[in-house]
C-alpha positions as CSV (number, residue, x, y, z in Angstrom):
1,M,-9.7,-72.1,49.2
2,K,-7.8,-68.4,50.4
3,D,-6.6,-67.6,46.3
4,K,-10.5,-68.2,45.3
5,L,-11.8,-66.4,47.9
6,I,-10.0,-63.4,46.7
7,A,-10.2,-63.9,42.6
8,E,-14.1,-63.9,44.3
9,E,-14.2,-60.3,46.2
10,R,-12.3,-59.0,43.2
11,M,-15.2,-59.4,40.1
12,K,-17.8,-58.9,42.9
13,Q,-15.8,-55.2,42.7
14,F,-15.2,-55.7,38.5
15,D,-18.0,-53.2,37.4
16,K,-16.5,-50.2,40.6
17,D,-13.2,-50.7,39.7
18,V,-13.3,-51.0,36.0
19,L,-15.0,-47.9,35.8
20,H,-11.8,-46.9,37.6
21,W,-9.8,-46.9,34.5
22,K,-9.7,-43.0,33.0
23,D,-8.2,-42.0,36.6
24,Y,-5.4,-44.9,35.4
25,D,-2.1,-43.6,33.7
26,F,-2.6,-46.1,31.5
27,A,-4.8,-48.4,30.3
28,V,-4.5,-51.5,28.2
29,I,-6.8,-53.9,27.0
30,N,-5.3,-57.5,27.7
31,D,-7.1,-59.7,25.3
32,D,-3.6,-61.4,23.2
33,I,0.1,-62.1,25.9
34,G,2.2,-60.4,22.8
35,S,0.3,-57.7,22.3
36,C,-0.3,-56.6,25.3
37,Y,3.0,-56.6,25.6
38,K,3.9,-54.7,22.4
39,K,1.0,-51.8,24.2
40,I,2.9,-51.5,27.3
41,I,5.5,-51.6,25.4
42,Q,5.3,-48.4,23.4
43,F,2.7,-46.3,26.1
44,V,6.8,-46.8,28.0
45,E,8.8,-45.6,25.1
46,S,5.6,-42.4,23.5
47,G,4.1,-40.8,27.3
48,D,1.3,-40.3,28.0
49,N,-1.6,-41.6,25.1
50,K,-4.3,-40.6,27.1
51,K,-4.3,-37.7,25.2
52,D,-5.1,-39.8,22.6
53,P,-8.6,-39.1,20.9
54,N,-7.9,-43.1,19.8
55,Y,-7.4,-44.4,23.2
56,Q,-9.4,-42.7,25.0
57,K,-12.7,-44.4,22.6
58,L,-11.0,-47.7,22.0
59,I,-10.8,-47.9,26.3
60,S,-14.1,-46.9,27.0
61,L,-15.9,-49.1,24.2
62,H,-14.1,-52.3,25.5
63,V,-15.1,-51.3,28.8
64,E,-19.1,-50.9,27.9
65,S,-18.9,-54.1,27.1
66,L,-16.9,-55.2,29.7
67,L,-20.2,-54.2,32.0
68,N,-22.9,-55.1,29.1
């Protein structure tokens, strides 16, 4: 029961929290575990990908879709 309450509280905060993705060092869209894992490894090995305009656009569009 406690886990369910925690999950419900986190979902209430989702709209606010997701807008903070720009404050994170990295953001990865977790829609496929294998793809997500590979992306995390690429981030770790290559350094700061926030400078990549494609990265910014991809995450921004995904966040927008989550909020609509």
